Every structure is written in C-alpha cells, then in structure tokens.
C-alpha positions as CSV (number, residue, x, y, z in Angstrom):
1,M,1.5,78.7,-0.1
2,A,3.8,81.4,-1.4
3,T,2.4,84.9,-1.9
4,E,3.9,88.2,-2.9
5,M,3.4,91.1,-0.6
6,R,3.3,94.7,-1.7
7,G,2.9,98.0,0.0
8,E,2.6,98.5,3.8
9,A,2.4,94.8,4.6
10,A,5.7,94.2,2.8
11,E,7.3,97.1,4.6
12,K,6.1,95.9,8.0
13,D,7.4,92.4,7.3
14,E,10.9,93.6,6.4
15,G,11.5,95.0,9.9
16,K,11.2,91.6,11.5
17,G,14.4,89.9,12.5
18,K,13.2,86.3,12.1
19,S,10.3,85.1,10.2
20,V,8.4,82.1,11.7
21,S,7.4,79.6,9.1
22,K,4.7,77.2,9.9
23,R,4.8,73.7,8.4
24,T,1.7,72.5,6.6
25,T,0.2,69.2,7.5
26,P,0.2,66.5,4.9
27,A,-3.6,66.6,4.7
28,L,-3.5,70.4,4.0
29,F,-0.8,69.8,1.4
30,V,-2.9,67.2,-0.4
31,R,-6.0,69.5,-0.3
32,Q,-4.0,72.3,-1.8
33,I,-2.7,70.0,-4.6
34,I,-6.3,68.9,-5.4
35,A,-7.5,72.5,-5.4
36,E,-4.7,73.5,-7.8
37,L,-5.4,70.6,-10.1
38,R,-9.1,71.7,-10.3
39,K,-7.9,75.0,-11.7
40,V,-6.0,73.4,-14.6
41,I,-7.6,73.7,-18.0
42,W,-7.2,70.1,-19.4
43,P,-6.9,69.7,-23.2
44,T,-9.7,67.9,-25.0
45,R,-9.0,64.6,-26.7
46,K,-8.7,66.3,-30.1
47,E,-6.2,68.8,-28.8
48,L,-4.2,66.1,-27.1
49,V,-4.0,64.0,-30.3
50,T,-3.0,67.1,-32.3
51,Y,-0.3,68.2,-29.8
52,T,1.1,64.6,-29.6
53,T,1.2,64.3,-33.4
54,V,2.9,67.7,-33.8
55,S,5.5,66.8,-31.2
56,L,6.2,63.4,-32.7
57,V,6.5,64.8,-36.2
58,F,8.9,67.5,-34.9
59,V,11.1,65.0,-33.2
60,L,11.2,62.8,-36.3
61,V,12.2,65.8,-38.5
62,M,14.9,66.7,-36.0
63,V,16.2,63.1,-36.0
64,A,16.3,63.1,-39.8
65,I,18.2,66.4,-39.9
66,V,20.8,65.4,-37.3
67,S,21.2,62.0,-38.9
68,G,21.7,63.6,-42.3
69,V,24.3,66.0,-41.0
70,D,26.1,63.2,-39.1
71,W,26.1,61.0,-42.2
72,G,27.4,63.9,-44.3
73,L,30.2,64.7,-41.9
74,Q,31.1,61.0,-41.7
75,K,31.4,60.8,-45.4
76,G,33.5,64.0,-45.5
77,I,35.9,62.7,-42.8
78,Y,36.3,59.4,-44.6
79,E,37.1,61.3,-47.9
80,I,39.7,63.5,-46.2
81,F,41.4,60.9,-44.0
82,G,40.4,57.6,-45.6
C-alpha cells in the first residue's frame, strides 16, 4: 500500500541506498481490495438512475450538435465545389 512520508521518517528513508520492497501475497491483495471497496459510498438507486439519465441526455445532445455541424459543413462544401 502506498503511503506518503513526511518529516523525520522521510529524511531517514532518503539516506538509504536501496529500498527493499516486499511483495504482497495474493490473499493480502484481495483483502486490501475488499477493504477499499467497503469504504466506497455507493449511489442509491435514485441517484444511479438520475446520473445515467443525465449522461445519456448529454451524449444525445452532443451527437445532435456534432451531426448538425457535420451536415452544415457537408452542405457548404457541396455548394462551393459541387
């Protein structure tokens, strides 16, 4: 697990030539993942539906804008060169 060190502990560690890193076991890794997932604040069903709806509406609006600009540029190019 990564940690930041400040103060005396950080100064003492800087003086070392090589740092020895220990590998974690797969079981410890899985336990750490589960511990982190327990800390997550999961959205409620209502929040999830709201966020999903807002995201889909935003994507549809952007598709409409890009399609409109593309159609307009296409018509303009055909008028100039066609």
